[in-house]
C-alpha positions in Angstrom: 12.2 -7.3 21.9 13.6 -8.8 18.8 10.1 -8.7 17.6 9.7 -5.4 18.5 12.8 -4.2 16.5 11.7 -6.7 13.9 8.1 -4.0 14.0 10.1 -1.2 13.9 11.6 -2.0 10.4 8.7 -3.2 9.3 6.9 0.0 9.5 10.2 2.1 8.4 10.3 0.1 5.2 6.6 -0.3 4.6 6.4 3.6 4.8 9.9 4.3 2.8 7.6 2.6 -0.2 4.4 3.8 0.7 5.5 6.9 1.0 7.4 6.6 -2.4 5.0 5.2 -4.2 1.7 6.1 -3.0 1.0 2.7 -2.1 1.8 -0.9 -0.1 2.2 0.7 3.8 -0.7 -1.5 4.8 -0.3 -4.4 2.4 3.4 -4.7 2.8 2.9 -4.8 6.6 -0.3 -6.8 6.9 1.4 -9.5 5.0 4.5 -9.2 7.0 1.6 -9.5 10.2 0.0 -12.3 9.1 3.4 -14.0 8.9 3.5 -13.8 12.7 0.7 -15.8 13.0 -1.3 -12.5 13.9 -5.0 -12.4 12.6 -6.4 -10.7 9.9 -8.9 -8.1 12.1 -6.1 -7.5 14.6 -3.3 -7.1 11.8 -5.2 -4.7 10.0 -5.6 -2.8 13.3 -3.0 -2.5 14.2 -1.6 -1.5 11.6 -4.4 1.4 10.9 -3.7 2.7 14.3 -0.4 3.2 13.1 -1.2 5.1 10.2 -3.1 7.6 12.5 0.7 9.0 12.8 2.8 7.9 9.8 0.2 9.2 7.4 0.0 12.5 9.2 4.0 12.3 9.4 3.9 11.7 5.6 1.2 14.3 4.7 3.1 17.2 6.3 6.1 15.7 4.3 4.5 15.6 1.0 3.4 19.3 1.6 6.5 20.6 2.0 7.9 18.9 -0.8 5.0 20.7 -3.1 3.6 16.2 -3.9 -0.3 17.5 -2.7 -3.7 18.5 -5.0 -5.7 19.7 -1.8 -8.5 19.4 -4.4 -7.9 16.0 -4.9 -7.5 15.4 -0.8 -10.4 16.8 -0.1 -12.7 15.1 -3.0 -11.3 11.6 -1.3 -11.2 11.7 2.0 -15.1 11.6 2.7 -16.2 8.8 0.5 -13.2 7.1 1.9 -13.7 7.3 5.3 -17.3 6.3 4.9 -16.0 3.0 3.0 -13.3 2.6 5.5 -15.2 2.6 8.5 -17.7 0.1 7.1 -14.7 -2.0 5.9 -13.4 -2.0 9.4 -16.6 -3.1 11.3 -16.7 -6.1 8.3 -13.7 -7.4 9.2 -13.6 -7.1 13.0 -17.0 -9.4 13.1 -15.8 -12.3 11.2 -13.7 -14.6 13.3 -10.0 -14.6 11.7 -9.0 -18.2 10.8 -12.1 -17.2 8.5 -11.1 -14.6 6.5 -7.5 -15.0 6.8 -6.9 -17.0 3.3 -9.5 -14.9 1.6 -7.5 -11.2 2.8 -4.1 -13.6 2.0 -5.5 -13.4 -1.8 -6.9 -10.8 -1.8 -3.4 -8.8 -0.9 -1.8 -11.8 -3.2 -3.7 -10.1 -6.1 -3.1 -6.8 -5.4 0.1 -7.7 -5.8 0.0 -8.8 -8.8 -1.7 -6.1 -9.8 0.7 -3.8 -8.6 3.3 -5.7 -10.6 1.3 -5.9 -13.9 0.7 -1.7 -13.7 4.4 -0.4 -13.2 5.5 -3.0 -15.6 3.0 -3.0 -18.8 1.1 -0.5 -18.4 3.1 2.8 -16.8 4.3 5.8 -18.6 4.7 8.7 -17.0 5.7 10.4 -20.0 1.8 11.1 -21.0 0.3 14.6 -21.4 -1.1 15.8 -19.0 -5.1 16.3 -19.9 -6.8 19.5 -19.0 -9.5 18.3 -18.0 -10.4 17.4 -14.2 -11.6 14.6 -12.3 -15.3 15.0 -10.6 -17.3 13.2 -7.8 -19.0 10.2 -9.8 -15.3 9.3 -10.2 -13.9 10.4 -6.8 -16.9 9.6 -4.2 -16.5 5.6 -5.8 -13.3 5.4 -6.0 -12.7 6.7 -2.6 -15.6 4.3 -1.2 -14.3 0.9 -2.8 -10.4 2.2 -1.5 -11.4 2.7 2.1 -13.6 0.0 2.2 -11.1 -2.6 0.5 -8.3 -1.1 2.7 -9.9 -1.9 6.3 -11.1 -5.1 4.6 -7.9 -6.4 3.3 -5.6 -4.9 5.1 -4.3 -3.0 2.7 -6.1 -1.0 -0.6 -6.2 2.4 -0.4 -2.8 3.4 -2.3 -3.2 0.1 -4.7 -6.2 1.0 -5.3 -6.7 4.7 -5.6 -2.8 5.3 -6.8 -3.1 3.8 -9.9 -7.0 4.3 -10.9 -5.5 8.4 -10.7 -2.1 7.4 -12.7 -4.1 6.3 -15.4 -6.4 9.3 -15.4 -3.6 11.6 -16.6 -5.2 14.3 -15.1 -2.0 14.8 -12.6 1.7 14.3 -12.8 2.8 11.2 -10.5 4.3 13.0 -7.8 1.0 14.5 -7.2 -1.2 11.5 -7.4 1.4 10.0 -4.9 1.6 12.6 -2.5 -2.8 13.4 -2.1 -3.7 9.4 -1.8 -0.4 9.6 1.1 -1.9 12.8 2.8 -6.1 11.9 2.6 -5.0 8.2 4.2 -4.9 10.0 6.9 -8.7 10.6 7.2 -9.2 6.3 6.4 -6.9 5.8 8.8 -8.6 7.5 11.7 -12.1 6.2 10.4 -10.6 2.7 10.5 -9.7 3.1 13.2 -13.0 3.5 14.6 -14.1 1.0 13.2 -12.0 -1.6 14.8 -11.7 -0.2 18.2 -15.7 -0.7 18.2 -15.9 -4.1 17.0 -12.3 -5.4 18.6 -11.8 -2.9 21.6 -8.7 -2.0 23.1 -8.1 -5.3 24.7 -7.1 -7.1 21.5 -4.6 -4.3 20.1 -0.7 -4.9 21.0 -0.1 -1.2 21.7 3.7 -1.8 21.8 3.5 -3.4 18.4 1.0 -0.2 17.2 4.3 2.0 18.7 6.9 0.0 16.8 5.2 0.3 13.7 5.0 4.2 14.1 8.1 4.6 15.2 9.8 3.5 12.0 6.9 5.0 9.9 7.9 8.7 11.0 11.5 7.7 10.6 10.7 6.9 6.9 7.9 10.0 6.2 9.9 12.4 5.0 12.5 10.2 3.6 10.1 9.0 1.3 8.4 12.0 0.3 12.3 13.4 -0.7 12.6 10.0 -2.8 9.5 10.4 -4.8 11.3 12.6 -6.7 14.5 10.8 -7.1 13.2 7.1 -7.6 11.2 5.6 -11.3 8.3 5.1 -9.7 7.7 1.6 -12.2 11.2 -0.1 -10.6 9.9 0.5 -6.7 6.0 -0.6 -7.7 7.4 -3.5 -9.6 10.0 -4.1 -6.2 7.3 -3.7 -3.6 4.3 -6.2 -5.7 7.0 -9.2 -5.6 7.6 -8.7 -1.8 3.5 -8.5 -1.5 3.1 -11.7 -3.5 5.8 -14.0 -1.7 4.5 -13.1 1.6 1.0 -13.9 0.5 1.5 -16.7 -0.9 3.1 -18.7 1.9 -0.1 -18.3 3.4 -2.4 -19.3 0.2 0.1 -23.1 0.2 -0.5 -23.6 4.1 -4.2 -23.8 4.1 -4.0 -25.6 0.9 -1.4 -28.2 2.9 0.6 -28.0 -0.2 3.8 -30.5 0.4 7.2 -29.0 0.8 8.5 -29.6 -2.2 5.7 -27.9 -4.1 5.8 -24.5 -1.7 9.9 -24.8 -2.6 8.9 -25.0 -6.3 7.0 -22.3 -6.1 8.8 -19.4 -4.4 11.7 -20.1 -6.7 9.5 -20.4 -9.8 7.8 -17.1 -8.2 11.3 -15.4 -7.7 12.7 -15.5 -10.8 9.7 -13.8 -12.1 9.9 -11.5 -9.8 14.0 -10.6 -10.8 13.4 -11.0 -14.3 10.6 -8.0 -14.1 12.7 -6.1 -11.9 15.4 -6.5 -14.8 13.6 -5.7 -17.2 11.9 -2.2 -15.6 15.6 -1.7 -15.2 16.6 -1.8 -19.0 13.1 0.0 -19.8 14.5 2.9 -17.3 17.9 2.9 -19.3 16.7 2.7 -22.5 14.6 5.9 -21.6 17.2 7.8 -19.9 19.8 6.9 -23.5 16.7 8.1 -26.0 16.7 11.9 -23.2 20.5 12.2 -23.8 20.5 11.6 -27.6 17.6 14.4 -28.1 19.7 16.7 -26.4 
């Protein structure tokens, strides 16, 4: 019962972050499930099965709040679904103990990228370009993001959202809403791939339901928060969580001593706190500038 409550809270927090940021449900949930000793394939399968429901709830919420560009959603779902199905079949056919450190390393790199993206390379005030992205951008983006989302236990948002944000063709809230809404198709394709390779017997339905409940509760709240919480602050917070949860797995595989592990956690935590403070200072500075202009 205690584990189910924790999983529900994981689903709630992950969806709250994902719905507000356009990324990190899969990365956050999978990272935390790996900490419980669950194999990468089963963790990713459980998360994606839960996402079938949570992404539907999130998509409906974002549509109601006007955060979705349907043109982007339609162009992402086909290549994304194909990539997700192939990624699920790939991960499901590999022994968990072999792939676990590689998955954690991939998630760790995503965490580093998320922090970099929102700490150093995020400018929401850029003028939007009138030029729209075409299939030559959406097809490879959707396929790659979908593949790594399944194979790495997360990646649809961390790959698709930053790329679309850097294109300067959409306002941030519509990027987040569109990526979240299109993720429903990716979750369905991933789940089908995992069921074909793993079967129902390896999936813990209770864990999936617990993640679903947390995600459903958080979905409408997150869609509302996307309008009021600074995106770069949320991105920096999530990036730190992803890094700290996955560094534990990597240090364990490397059989690092307790002293070195503790030192690593402390150093990373300090960098994370400094990054968060830096973002807060930037936000306050921008607020002061806007007030002076008025």
